[in-house]
C-alpha positions as CSV (number, residue, x, y, z in Angstrom):
1,X,-18.7,-17.8,23.6
2,X,-19.9,-20.1,20.9
3,X,-23.1,-22.2,21.2
4,X,-22.9,-25.5,19.4
5,X,-24.9,-28.5,18.3
6,X,-23.7,-32.1,19.0
7,X,-22.4,-32.4,15.5
8,X,-20.5,-29.1,15.8
9,X,-18.9,-30.3,19.0
10,X,-17.8,-33.5,17.4
11,X,-16.2,-31.4,14.6
12,X,-14.4,-29.4,17.3
13,X,-12.9,-32.5,18.8
14,X,-11.9,-33.7,15.3
15,X,-10.2,-30.4,14.4
16,X,-8.3,-30.4,17.7
17,X,-7.0,-33.8,17.2
18,X,-6.3,-33.6,13.4
19,X,-5.5,-30.0,12.7
20,X,-3.8,-29.1,16.0
21,X,-2.3,-32.5,16.7
22,X,-3.9,-32.9,20.2
23,X,-4.3,-36.5,21.3
24,X,-7.8,-37.6,22.3
25,X,-6.5,-39.0,25.6
26,X,-4.9,-35.6,26.4
27,X,-8.2,-33.8,25.7
28,X,-10.0,-36.2,27.9
29,X,-7.5,-35.7,30.7
30,X,-7.9,-31.9,30.3
31,X,-11.6,-32.2,30.3
32,X,-11.9,-34.4,33.4
33,X,-9.4,-32.3,35.4
34,X,-11.1,-29.0,34.4
35,X,-14.5,-30.3,35.3
36,X,-13.2,-31.6,38.6
37,X,-11.8,-28.3,39.8
38,X,-15.0,-26.6,38.6
39,X,-17.2,-29.0,40.6
40,X,-15.1,-28.6,43.7
41,X,-17.0,-25.4,44.4
42,X,-20.0,-27.6,45.2
43,X,-18.2,-30.3,47.2
44,X,-17.0,-30.3,50.7
45,X,-14.1,-32.4,52.1
46,X,-16.4,-34.4,54.4
47,X,-18.8,-35.3,51.6
48,X,-19.2,-38.9,50.3
49,X,-19.2,-38.8,46.5
50,X,-20.6,-41.2,44.0
51,X,-19.3,-40.9,40.4
52,X,-21.5,-42.6,37.8
53,X,-19.4,-43.6,34.8
54,X,-20.9,-44.6,31.5
55,X,-19.5,-45.4,28.0
56,X,-18.0,-43.0,25.5
57,X,-16.2,-39.7,26.2
58,X,-18.5,-38.8,29.1
59,X,-17.5,-42.0,30.9
60,X,-13.9,-41.4,30.2
61,X,-14.2,-38.0,31.7
62,X,-15.8,-39.8,34.7
63,X,-12.8,-42.0,35.3
64,X,-10.5,-38.9,35.2
65,X,-12.8,-37.0,37.6
66,X,-13.0,-39.9,40.1
67,X,-9.2,-40.4,40.0
68,X,-8.5,-36.7,40.5
69,X,-10.9,-36.5,43.4
70,X,-9.4,-39.6,45.0
71,X,-5.9,-38.2,44.5
72,X,-7.0,-35.0,46.3
73,X,-8.2,-37.1,49.3
74,X,-12.0,-37.1,48.7
75,X,-14.2,-40.0,49.7
76,X,-15.3,-41.3,46.3
77,X,-17.1,-44.4,45.0
78,X,-16.6,-44.9,41.3
79,X,-19.5,-46.8,39.7
80,X,-19.2,-48.2,36.1
81,X,-22.8,-48.5,35.0
82,X,-22.1,-50.3,31.7
83,X,-20.4,-53.7,31.0
84,X,-16.6,-53.7,30.5
85,X,-17.1,-54.3,26.7
86,X,-18.7,-50.9,26.4
87,X,-15.6,-49.0,27.7
88,X,-13.4,-48.6,24.6
89,X,-11.0,-46.2,23.0
90,X,-9.8,-43.2,25.1
91,X,-12.2,-44.0,27.8
92,X,-10.6,-47.5,28.2
93,X,-7.2,-45.9,28.4
94,X,-8.3,-43.7,31.3
95,X,-9.9,-46.6,33.0
96,X,-6.5,-48.4,32.9
97,X,-4.8,-45.3,34.4
98,X,-7.5,-45.2,37.1
99,X,-6.8,-48.8,38.0
100,X,-3.0,-48.4,37.8
101,X,-3.3,-45.6,40.2
102,X,-4.5,-48.1,42.8
103,X,-8.2,-47.0,42.8
104,X,-11.0,-49.6,42.9
105,X,-14.3,-49.2,41.0
106,X,-17.6,-50.9,41.3
107,X,-19.4,-52.6,38.4
108,X,-23.2,-52.1,38.4
109,X,-24.9,-55.4,38.6
110,X,-28.1,-54.4,40.4
111,X,-29.8,-51.0,40.9
112,X,-30.4,-52.1,44.6
113,X,-26.6,-52.0,45.3
114,X,-26.4,-48.5,43.7
115,X,-29.4,-47.4,45.7
116,X,-27.7,-48.4,48.9
117,X,-24.6,-46.5,47.9
118,X,-26.6,-43.4,46.9
119,X,-28.4,-43.5,50.2
120,X,-25.1,-43.0,52.0
121,X,-23.8,-40.3,49.5
122,X,-23.9,-36.5,49.8
123,X,-23.0,-35.9,46.2
124,X,-23.7,-37.7,42.9
125,X,-21.7,-36.8,39.8
126,X,-23.3,-37.8,36.5
127,X,-20.7,-38.9,33.8
128,X,-22.9,-41.5,32.1
129,X,-24.1,-40.0,28.8
130,X,-22.8,-37.1,26.7
131,X,-23.9,-35.3,23.7
132,X,-24.7,-38.4,21.6
133,X,-28.0,-39.4,23.4
134,X,-31.1,-39.5,21.1
135,X,-34.6,-40.4,22.2
136,X,-35.7,-41.6,25.6
137,X,-33.2,-43.2,28.0
138,X,-32.9,-47.0,28.0
139,X,-31.9,-49.4,30.8
140,X,-29.9,-49.2,32.9
141,X,-29.8,-45.4,32.6
142,X,-33.5,-44.7,33.1
143,X,-33.5,-46.6,36.5
144,X,-30.3,-44.9,37.6
145,X,-31.6,-41.4,36.7
146,X,-34.8,-42.0,38.6
147,X,-32.8,-43.2,41.7
148,X,-30.6,-40.1,41.6
149,X,-33.5,-37.7,41.2
150,X,-35.3,-39.2,44.1
151,X,-32.4,-38.7,46.5
152,X,-31.8,-35.6,48.6
153,X,-28.2,-35.2,47.4
154,X,-26.3,-32.7,45.5
155,X,-26.5,-33.7,41.8
156,X,-23.7,-32.5,39.5
157,X,-23.5,-33.2,35.8
158,X,-20.6,-33.4,33.3
159,X,-21.1,-31.5,30.1
160,X,-24.9,-32.0,30.1
161,X,-27.2,-34.0,32.3
162,X,-27.7,-37.6,31.1
163,X,-30.9,-37.9,29.0
164,X,-31.0,-34.2,28.0
165,X,-30.6,-33.9,24.2
166,X,-27.8,-31.6,23.1
167,X,-29.8,-30.1,20.3
168,X,-33.1,-28.4,19.9
169,X,-36.2,-30.2,18.6
170,X,-36.6,-33.1,21.0
171,X,-39.5,-32.9,23.4
172,X,-40.0,-36.4,24.8
173,X,-37.2,-37.3,27.2
174,X,-36.4,-38.2,30.8
175,X,-33.2,-36.9,32.4
176,X,-30.9,-36.4,35.3
177,X,-32.0,-33.3,37.3
178,X,-28.8,-31.5,38.0
179,X,-28.3,-28.8,40.5
180,X,-25.2,-27.7,38.6
181,X,-23.6,-28.7,35.3
182,X,-20.0,-28.2,34.3
183,X,-20.2,-27.7,30.5
184,X,-17.1,-28.7,28.4
185,X,-15.7,-26.2,26.0
186,X,-19.0,-24.7,24.6
187,X,-22.7,-24.7,25.7
188,X,-25.0,-26.8,23.7
189,X,-28.3,-25.5,22.3
190,X,-30.4,-27.3,25.0
191,X,-28.8,-25.0,27.7
192,X,-31.1,-22.3,26.3
193,X,-34.4,-24.0,25.7
194,X,-37.4,-23.5,28.0
195,X,-38.0,-27.3,28.5
196,X,-34.4,-28.5,28.7
197,X,-32.6,-25.7,30.5
198,X,-34.0,-26.5,34.0
199,X,-32.3,-29.9,34.0
200,X,-28.9,-28.2,33.8
201,X,-29.4,-26.2,37.0
202,X,-26.8,-23.5,37.2
203,X,-23.9,-24.0,34.8
204,X,-20.6,-22.7,33.7
205,X,-18.2,-23.6,30.9
206,X,-14.7,-25.0,31.3
207,X,-11.9,-24.7,28.7
208,X,-10.0,-27.9,27.8
209,X,-7.3,-26.7,25.4
210,X,-9.0,-26.8,22.0
211,X,-7.3,-24.0,19.9
212,X,-10.0,-21.5,19.0
213,X,-8.2,-20.2,15.8
214,X,-8.5,-23.6,14.2
215,X,-12.3,-24.0,14.9
216,X,-15.1,-23.5,12.4
217,X,-17.5,-20.7,13.3
218,X,-21.0,-21.9,14.2
219,X,-22.3,-18.3,13.8
220,X,-24.2,-18.8,17.1
221,X,-22.8,-17.3,20.3
222,X,-23.7,-16.3,23.8
223,X,-23.4,-12.5,24.2
224,X,-21.9,-11.4,27.5
225,X,-20.5,-8.4,29.4
226,X,-17.1,-8.6,27.7
227,X,-18.8,-8.4,24.3
228,X,-20.8,-5.4,25.5
229,X,-17.8,-3.5,26.7
230,X,-16.0,-4.3,23.4
231,X,-18.8,-3.0,21.2
232,X,-20.8,-0.4,23.1
233,X,-20.3,2.9,21.4
234,X,-18.2,5.6,23.1
235,X,-19.6,9.1,23.8
236,X,-17.4,11.6,21.9
237,X,-16.5,14.7,24.0
238,X,-17.5,17.0,21.1
239,X,-20.7,15.3,20.2
240,X,-24.1,17.0,20.2
241,X,-27.7,15.9,20.3
242,X,-27.7,15.3,16.6
243,X,-24.8,12.9,16.9
244,X,-26.8,10.3,18.8
245,X,-29.8,9.8,16.6
246,X,-33.2,11.4,16.0
247,X,-35.8,8.8,16.6
248,X,-39.5,8.6,15.9
249,X,-41.9,6.4,18.0
250,X,-45.3,5.7,16.6
251,X,-47.8,4.1,19.0
252,X,-50.0,4.7,22.1
253,X,-53.7,5.4,22.4
254,X,-56.0,7.1,24.9
255,X,-56.4,3.8,26.8
256,X,-52.7,2.8,26.5
257,X,-50.5,5.9,26.8
258,X,-48.0,4.3,29.1
259,X,-46.5,2.0,26.5
260,X,-45.2,4.6,24.1
261,X,-44.3,6.8,27.0
262,X,-42.0,4.1,28.4
263,X,-40.5,3.4,25.0
264,X,-39.7,7.1,24.6
265,X,-38.2,7.5,28.0
266,X,-36.1,4.3,27.7
267,X,-34.8,5.5,24.4
268,X,-33.7,8.8,25.9
269,X,-32.2,7.1,28.9
270,X,-30.2,4.9,26.6
271,X,-28.6,7.9,24.9
272,X,-30.8,8.9,22.0
273,X,-30.2,12.5,21.1
274,X,-33.8,13.4,20.0
275,X,-37.0,11.5,20.3
276,X,-40.3,12.5,18.7
277,X,-43.6,10.7,19.5
278,X,-46.5,10.3,17.1
279,X,-49.6,9.3,19.0
280,X,-53.3,9.9,19.4
281,X,-53.7,13.6,20.4
282,X,-55.9,12.5,23.3
283,X,-53.0,10.5,24.8
284,X,-50.5,13.4,24.8
285,X,-51.6,15.0,28.1
286,X,-50.9,11.6,29.8
287,X,-47.5,11.1,28.1
288,X,-45.9,14.5,28.1
289,X,-45.5,14.9,31.9
290,X,-43.7,11.5,32.1
291,X,-41.2,12.2,29.3
292,X,-40.7,15.9,29.1
293,X,-37.6,15.6,26.9
294,X,-39.6,14.2,23.9
295,X,-41.5,16.2,21.3
296,X,-44.8,15.4,19.7
297,X,-45.5,15.3,16.0
298,X,-48.9,15.3,14.2
299,X,-49.8,12.7,11.6
300,X,-50.5,13.6,8.0
301,X,-53.9,13.6,6.4
302,X,-55.7,13.0,9.7
303,X,-53.6,9.8,10.4
304,X,-51.0,8.9,13.0
305,X,-48.0,8.8,10.6
306,X,-46.1,12.1,10.3
307,X,-43.6,13.0,7.6
308,X,-41.0,10.2,7.9
309,X,-38.1,12.1,6.5
310,X,-35.2,13.2,8.7
311,X,-35.3,10.3,11.2
312,X,-32.4,7.9,12.0
313,X,-34.7,5.2,13.3
314,X,-38.4,4.5,13.8
315,X,-40.1,2.3,16.4
316,X,-43.7,1.3,15.8
317,X,-46.5,-0.7,17.5
318,X,-46.4,-0.3,21.2
319,X,-50.0,0.4,22.5
320,X,-51.1,1.1,19.0
321,X,-54.1,-1.2,18.9
322,X,-54.9,-4.0,16.4
323,X,-57.7,-2.5,14.4
324,X,-57.3,-3.7,10.8
325,X,-58.1,-0.1,9.7
326,X,-54.7,0.8,11.0
327,X,-52.9,-1.5,8.5
328,X,-52.3,1.5,6.2
329,X,-49.8,2.8,8.8
330,X,-47.8,-0.5,8.4
331,X,-47.9,-0.1,4.7
332,X,-46.6,3.4,4.8
333,X,-43.8,2.5,7.2
334,X,-42.7,-0.4,5.0
335,X,-42.7,1.8,1.9
336,X,-40.3,4.2,3.7
337,X,-37.3,2.1,2.7
338,X,-34.3,4.1,3.9
339,X,-34.9,4.4,7.7
340,X,-34.2,1.6,10.1
341,X,-37.6,0.3,11.5
342,X,-38.3,-1.6,14.7
343,X,-41.8,-3.2,15.0
344,X,-43.1,-4.5,18.3
345,X,-46.3,-5.4,20.1
346,X,-49.5,-4.5,18.2
347,X,-47.4,-3.6,15.2
348,X,-46.4,-7.3,14.9
349,X,-50.0,-8.3,14.6
350,X,-50.7,-5.7,11.9
351,X,-47.6,-6.7,10.1
352,X,-48.8,-10.2,9.3
353,X,-50.1,-9.4,5.8
354,X,-47.0,-7.4,4.8
355,X,-44.2,-9.9,5.3
356,X,-43.4,-10.3,1.6
357,X,-43.1,-6.5,1.3
358,X,-40.4,-6.4,4.1
359,X,-37.9,-8.1,1.7
360,X,-37.9,-4.9,-0.5
361,X,-36.9,-2.6,2.3
362,X,-33.3,-1.3,1.9
363,X,-32.8,-0.2,5.6
364,X,-32.8,-2.8,8.4
365,X,-36.1,-4.0,9.8
366,X,-36.2,-5.4,13.3
367,X,-39.0,-7.5,14.7
368,X,-39.2,-8.1,18.5
369,X,-41.8,-10.8,19.2
370,X,-42.3,-13.0,22.2
371,X,-43.2,-16.7,21.3
372,X,-46.9,-15.9,21.0
373,X,-46.4,-13.0,18.6
374,X,-43.9,-15.1,16.6
375,X,-46.4,-17.9,16.3
376,X,-48.9,-15.3,14.8
377,X,-46.3,-14.1,12.4
378,X,-44.8,-17.4,11.3
379,X,-47.9,-19.6,11.3
380,X,-46.1,-22.1,13.7
381,X,-47.5,-23.2,17.0
382,X,-46.0,-21.8,20.2
383,X,-44.9,-25.4,21.1
384,X,-43.0,-25.7,17.8
385,X,-41.2,-22.4,18.4
386,X,-40.2,-23.3,22.0
387,X,-38.9,-26.7,20.9
388,X,-36.8,-25.3,18.1
389,X,-36.3,-21.6,18.5
390,X,-32.9,-21.4,16.9
391,X,-33.9,-23.0,13.6
392,X,-37.3,-21.3,13.3
393,X,-35.8,-17.9,14.1
394,X,-33.0,-18.4,11.5
395,X,-35.4,-19.6,8.8
396,X,-37.8,-16.7,9.3
397,X,-35.0,-14.0,9.5
398,X,-33.4,-15.3,6.3
399,X,-36.6,-15.7,4.4
400,X,-37.9,-12.2,5.1
401,X,-34.6,-10.3,5.4
402,X,-35.2,-9.1,8.9
403,X,-33.5,-9.0,12.2
404,X,-35.5,-11.1,14.7
405,X,-35.4,-10.6,18.5
406,X,-37.2,-13.6,19.9
407,X,-37.8,-12.6,23.5
408,X,-37.7,-15.0,26.5
409,X,-35.5,-16.1,29.4
410,X,-32.9,-16.9,26.7
411,X,-33.5,-14.2,24.0
412,X,-32.3,-15.2,20.5
413,X,-31.2,-12.4,18.2
414,X,-30.9,-13.4,14.6
415,X,-29.6,-11.3,11.6
416,X,-30.9,-11.6,8.0
417,X,-27.9,-13.7,7.1
418,X,-28.6,-16.2,9.8
419,X,-26.0,-15.2,12.4
420,X,-27.4,-15.7,16.0
421,X,-26.6,-14.2,19.4
422,X,-28.2,-15.3,22.7
423,X,-28.7,-13.1,25.7
424,X,-29.5,-14.8,29.1
425,X,-29.5,-11.7,31.3
426,X,-32.6,-10.7,33.2
427,X,-35.0,-12.4,35.7
428,X,-38.6,-13.1,36.4
429,X,-39.1,-9.5,37.5
430,X,-39.3,-8.7,33.8
431,X,-42.4,-10.9,33.4
432,X,-44.6,-7.8,33.7
433,X,-46.4,-5.4,31.4
434,X,-44.3,-2.7,29.9
435,X,-41.0,-4.6,29.9
436,X,-41.1,-5.1,26.1
437,X,-41.9,-1.4,25.6
438,X,-38.8,-0.5,27.6
439,X,-36.7,-2.9,25.6
440,X,-37.9,-1.4,22.3
441,X,-36.8,2.0,23.4
442,X,-33.4,0.8,24.3
443,X,-33.0,-1.1,21.0
444,X,-34.1,2.0,19.0
445,X,-31.6,4.1,20.8
446,X,-28.7,1.8,20.3
447,X,-29.6,1.1,16.7
448,X,-29.2,4.8,16.0
449,X,-25.8,5.0,17.8
450,X,-24.2,1.8,16.5
451,X,-23.0,1.0,13.0
452,X,-23.5,-2.8,13.4
453,X,-27.3,-3.5,13.9
454,X,-26.7,-7.0,15.4
455,X,-24.3,-5.5,17.9
456,X,-26.8,-2.9,18.8
457,X,-29.6,-5.4,19.3
458,X,-27.4,-7.8,21.3
459,X,-26.2,-4.9,23.6
460,X,-29.7,-3.6,24.1
461,X,-31.0,-6.9,25.2
462,X,-28.1,-7.4,27.5
463,X,-28.4,-3.9,29.1
464,X,-32.1,-4.4,29.6
465,X,-31.8,-7.7,31.3
466,X,-28.7,-6.8,33.3
467,X,-30.4,-3.7,34.7
468,X,-33.2,-5.9,36.0
469,X,-30.6,-8.1,37.6
470,X,-28.8,-5.2,39.3
471,X,-32.0,-3.8,40.6
472,X,-33.1,-7.2,42.1
473,X,-29.6,-7.5,43.7
474,X,-30.1,-4.2,45.4
475,X,-33.4,-2.7,46.5
476,X,-36.0,-4.6,44.5
477,X,-37.4,-8.1,44.4
478,X,-38.7,-10.0,41.4
479,X,-42.2,-9.4,42.6
480,X,-42.2,-5.6,42.9
481,X,-39.9,-4.7,40.0
482,X,-41.7,-2.5,37.4
483,X,-40.8,-1.7,33.8
484,X,-40.4,1.9,34.8
485,X,-37.9,0.9,37.5
486,X,-35.7,-0.6,34.7
487,X,-35.7,2.7,32.8
488,X,-34.4,4.6,35.9
489,X,-31.9,1.8,36.6
490,X,-30.3,2.1,33.2
491,X,-27.9,4.8,34.4
492,X,-26.3,2.4,36.8
493,X,-25.8,-0.2,34.1
494,X,-24.3,2.3,31.7
495,X,-21.9,3.4,34.3
496,X,-20.8,-0.2,34.7
497,X,-20.3,-1.0,31.0
498,X,-19.5,2.4,29.4
499,X,-15.8,3.4,29.0
């Protein structure tokens, strides 16, 4: 499923009308009816419904929604919140159809009248502003949004809640607080940002008849279960341990043995054929009972880096420590140009001075920061990253020639050529120490088993988050879930998605 900016959505509408010959009024009818039947899941027959209708396409959709609900026998008050002169084009055509169908509407003259109507309502449907809003709301919208947000009613939004910007990068706004949003055709960037996503509530996407083969590719998409089933590698009946990758994990310390242990175990649980661990010798007694299937290798010349030849993938950094004296390890790993390298946790802090050298690596390099770690690497503030994670991730990945996995409730995975995937699986149970170490193990394993690195990373993030979701549905809560529980839960997830 594509993720679009406002401009990309306008382009989709243009292509549908010009290249495919679809009339704008037809698209508006399709959109309004599709949204109506989607919203019916949240409406009961006995509910009193207020539909707030603004200008532009969103308002036109509102007239279609109000008409469809009235035709179905629902108790609906349609409120036009802008002057008649503001209703133009396709929206005006659907207003005429609404009136010709014998349905009355109310024209907003005072917020007090609307306040009385909202006071009697059970449901409010926001069809006031669409993707074109920029900056803070103006009158009458700001008063209407505040009235709606104050009421104890079910708040439903069309495409995106009024006041929420479609694109990343805008921090200052006031918006309709929806319980549920019916998104038209493709989710917008703001559905995945930390400060805007809560205004959507729950959401889903409705299809309105735009032909996908005619559309430009935004190279930005939501990765879901169907994608995983399509791209997850199959296990050949005649394969052996060497067929599924020999991985090396470098990390851990006497005070942090669990991190590298969980990475190794998660990698094996995810199908890696062989895993070797290079760690401080004092940490081995704590690690080996937990992950008996792994082997241990000694570093060369008294260090923690062994001979790097013969591995199909290397993961580095978890529990390693941030002592600057260990930067020589980073340098050696970067110089080893032919093996895919994943860097996480402490490794990301040690990597800061070697970003230019990454561009010379021939094999894929994968960095897996959370926003704080990405701020350290990029020199940006956490606030800047959270406001514009798509653009900052893309710029960094392209500049340094790396795959970037920016972790969060919406994890953004970016390839060196700027293609982006978003994974929204997972829950607050993953907000606990060790979750990132487990993810690194899964990613390492899938990188060694999948030809396409971007597919491997997208699948790994999805499997990690989905395992947490399945565990919380059955037997665990978001409070008690541990990273080690996710490792043991992987078997259930693989049974669900493997062929």
